[in-house]
N, C-alpha and C positions, 0 to 999 in steps of 0.2 A: 126850587123853585125856579121852571124855565122861562125869561122876557124873552127869547124873543117869537115873534108872531108863527106860527106856523100856517105857512100859506096857501098848500095842497087843502085845508080844512074848506076855505073859502075857495069855489069857485068863480064868485063874482070880482072877486078881490083879484084873482087874476085874468080874468075877463079886462076888469081895470087898469093893470102893468102891460099887459101883454099894445093893450087900445094907448097909451100912452110914448108906446118906443115909434120913432121915429124910421118912415117907411122908410126912409136910404140905410135905416140905421140895419133895420126886417132884413133888406134885399144885398145887405152889404152879407150879414152873416150866413145869411145863408149863398153868396156866392164865395167865401171864403172856406165852407162849409165843403163844398161840390170842387173846386181846390185841393183839398189836403183830402180826401177822399181820393182825387182823380193821381195828387203825387204814388200819395201809397199801392197803388194799383201799376201805377205804372215801374214801381220798388224806388220810385228813390229818395224815403226816405234807410233804404237801407247801405250798404257801405258799397256794396258792387251791386249797382241795381240790373247788372246781368246778371247774374247770382240769385236772385230775387224768389222768394217760395214765395213772396205777393204781389208779385207780376201778378195782373192781369189785364191784361189790350180789348177786352174785348166792356169789364165796368166800365173799361180807365175811359174807353170809348164814347162809351156811354153818359160818363161824367163829365164827361170834356163839352162833348152835344149839349150838355143843358144845359152848364158852363153860359157855356156862346147864344143859347137863348138866352138867355134872363138878361148878363152881359147887354148883349145886345136890345134886347126890349128896353133897358132899365135906364140904355141909358142916358138921355136926357134928364136923370133927373141925380143919377149918381152924385154929376159935383165934381169937388177932386175926389175921388173916388176913383172915376170912371178910370183914366191912365196908367194907373196904378193896378186896375182890374184885367184890365185890358190887358200891361203887357202880360200879368201873370197868363191866363188864359190863352196866350200867341206865346211861351215861355211851356205850358205843356206842347200845346202842341205840335211844338216841331219838337222837343223827347221826342212826344207819340208817335211823331217820323221816322225821327232816329233810332225809336227800340225797334218799331215795327223791323219785321225779316221781310215785308212785301209790303212797304210803302206806300198807299191811297193814289191812285192819278191827282195831282193836283189840286184842289178846287170841291177835291172828294173825303179829306180827313175829316178827320171827327170837329163838326160845326163850323164848317168850316159855307156850306151851303146859309148857315145868318154872318157868318162876320167878313167871308168874302180868301185874300192870302194876305197872310201873316209875312213876314219878309224881311 
């Protein structure tokens, strides 16, 4: 006999569970997923990012821009999570700039229209 509940069997239970998660946690989880995916697309998870087969700067740009929009739009709700997310975003923006063979003009890098320049 399996004593563990089958959460997938009851859609109402899933909705209640999701509704019980505080908004700041949902936003933070989304931001962390965007950060992780952007780092992967910059090749940062490989021993040598410069030769990473995973590097895809177009995808990284999209993810960093989405992250910048999320962090900027929700900053007032993030509390203690805001500064670490902003720092992570700034690190990804800097890594993107360093990785690019032809860096974007200042202020036109991924997400910079939302965040301004990080330095």
